[in-house]
LOMIDO-505915 format. One record per residue (C-alpha): chain; x, y, z. Coordinates in nm, 2 decimals, decimal comma, always signed. Example, Ala and Ser with C-alpha at 12.3 -4.5 7.8 and 13.67 -1.06 7.14 Angstrom:
2
{unit=A | px=+1,23 | py=-0,45 | pz=+0,78} .
{unit=A | px=+1,37 | py=-0,11 | pz=+0,71} .
END
This chain:
63
{unit=A | px=+1,00 | py=-1,45 | pz=-1,86} .
{unit=A | px=+1,28 | py=-1,58 | pz=-1,65} .
{unit=A | px=+1,30 | py=-1,58 | pz=-1,27} .
{unit=A | px=+1,54 | py=-1,29 | pz=-1,28} .
{unit=A | px=+1,32 | py=-1,06 | pz=-1,49} .
{unit=A | px=+0,98 | py=-1,15 | pz=-1,34} .
{unit=A | px=+0,89 | py=-0,90 | pz=-1,07} .
{unit=A | px=+0,66 | py=-0,98 | pz=-0,79} .
{unit=A | px=+0,38 | py=-0,73 | pz=-0,73} .
{unit=A | px=+0,12 | py=-0,66 | pz=-0,47} .
{unit=A | px=-0,22 | py=-0,49 | pz=-0,52} .
{unit=A | px=-0,31 | py=-0,26 | pz=-0,23} .
{unit=A | px=-0,66 | py=-0,11 | pz=-0,18} .
{unit=A | px=-0,76 | py=+0,16 | pz=+0,06} .
{unit=A | px=-1,06 | py=+0,04 | pz=+0,25} .
{unit=A | px=-1,09 | py=+0,29 | pz=+0,54} .
{unit=A | px=-1,07 | py=+0,66 | pz=+0,56} .
{unit=A | px=-0,75 | py=+0,83 | pz=+0,67} .
{unit=A | px=-0,95 | py=+1,10 | pz=+0,86} .
{unit=A | px=-0,86 | py=+1,12 | pz=+1,23} .
{unit=A | px=-0,55 | py=+0,90 | pz=+1,19} .
{unit=A | px=-0,20 | py=+1,00 | pz=+1,27} .
{unit=A | px=-0,03 | py=+1,23 | pz=+1,03} .
{unit=A | px=+0,25 | py=+0,98 | pz=+0,97} .
{unit=A | px=-0,01 | py=+0,71 | pz=+0,87} .
{unit=A | px=-0,17 | py=+0,95 | pz=+0,63} .
{unit=A | px=+0,17 | py=+1,02 | pz=+0,48} .
{unit=A | px=+0,24 | py=+0,65 | pz=+0,45} .
{unit=A | px=-0,10 | py=+0,59 | pz=+0,27} .
{unit=A | px=-0,01 | py=+0,88 | pz=+0,03} .
{unit=A | px=+0,34 | py=+0,73 | pz=-0,02} .
{unit=A | px=+0,17 | py=+0,40 | pz=-0,13} .
{unit=A | px=+0,00 | py=+0,61 | pz=-0,40} .
{unit=A | px=-0,35 | py=+0,58 | pz=-0,25} .
{unit=A | px=-0,58 | py=+0,88 | pz=-0,25} .
{unit=A | px=-0,94 | py=+0,80 | pz=-0,17} .
{unit=A | px=-1,14 | py=+0,50 | pz=-0,04} .
{unit=A | px=-1,14 | py=+0,21 | pz=-0,29} .
{unit=A | px=-0,84 | py=+0,34 | pz=-0,48} .
{unit=A | px=-0,60 | py=+0,07 | pz=-0,58} .
{unit=A | px=-0,23 | py=+0,05 | pz=-0,67} .
{unit=A | px=-0,01 | py=-0,23 | pz=-0,79} .
{unit=A | px=+0,33 | py=-0,20 | pz=-0,63} .
{unit=A | px=+0,65 | py=-0,40 | pz=-0,65} .
{unit=A | px=+0,69 | py=-0,64 | pz=-0,36} .
{unit=A | px=+0,99 | py=-0,50 | pz=-0,17} .
{unit=A | px=+1,07 | py=-0,49 | pz=+0,20} .
{unit=A | px=+1,01 | py=-0,11 | pz=+0,20} .
{unit=A | px=+0,66 | py=-0,15 | pz=+0,05} .
{unit=A | px=+0,58 | py=-0,44 | pz=+0,29} .
{unit=A | px=+0,68 | py=-0,22 | pz=+0,59} .
{unit=A | px=+0,45 | py=+0,06 | pz=+0,47} .
{unit=A | px=+0,16 | py=-0,18 | pz=+0,43} .
{unit=A | px=+0,22 | py=-0,33 | pz=+0,78} .
{unit=A | px=+0,23 | py=+0,02 | pz=+0,93} .
{unit=A | px=-0,12 | py=+0,10 | pz=+0,79} .
{unit=A | px=-0,26 | py=-0,25 | pz=+0,78} .
{unit=A | px=-0,58 | py=-0,14 | pz=+0,95} .
{unit=A | px=-0,66 | py=+0,10 | pz=+0,66} .
{unit=A | px=-0,56 | py=-0,11 | pz=+0,36} .
{unit=A | px=-0,63 | py=-0,45 | pz=+0,21} .
{unit=A | px=-0,38 | py=-0,65 | pz=+0,00} .
{unit=A | px=-0,56 | py=-0,82 | pz=-0,29} .
END
């Protein structure tokens, strides 16, 4: 693969429950594609995804 076609990715894992968190944080976790504790998603490394991860950094872990 060349530099132009290789896409950078991040693997995100939900490590804490979204119970008793703000609704906007729950929506952000759902937007990342995470459903329950220990669920993982591999996402493209974009500024939007980075912003979502930063918003809920206390709930998720980047692997």
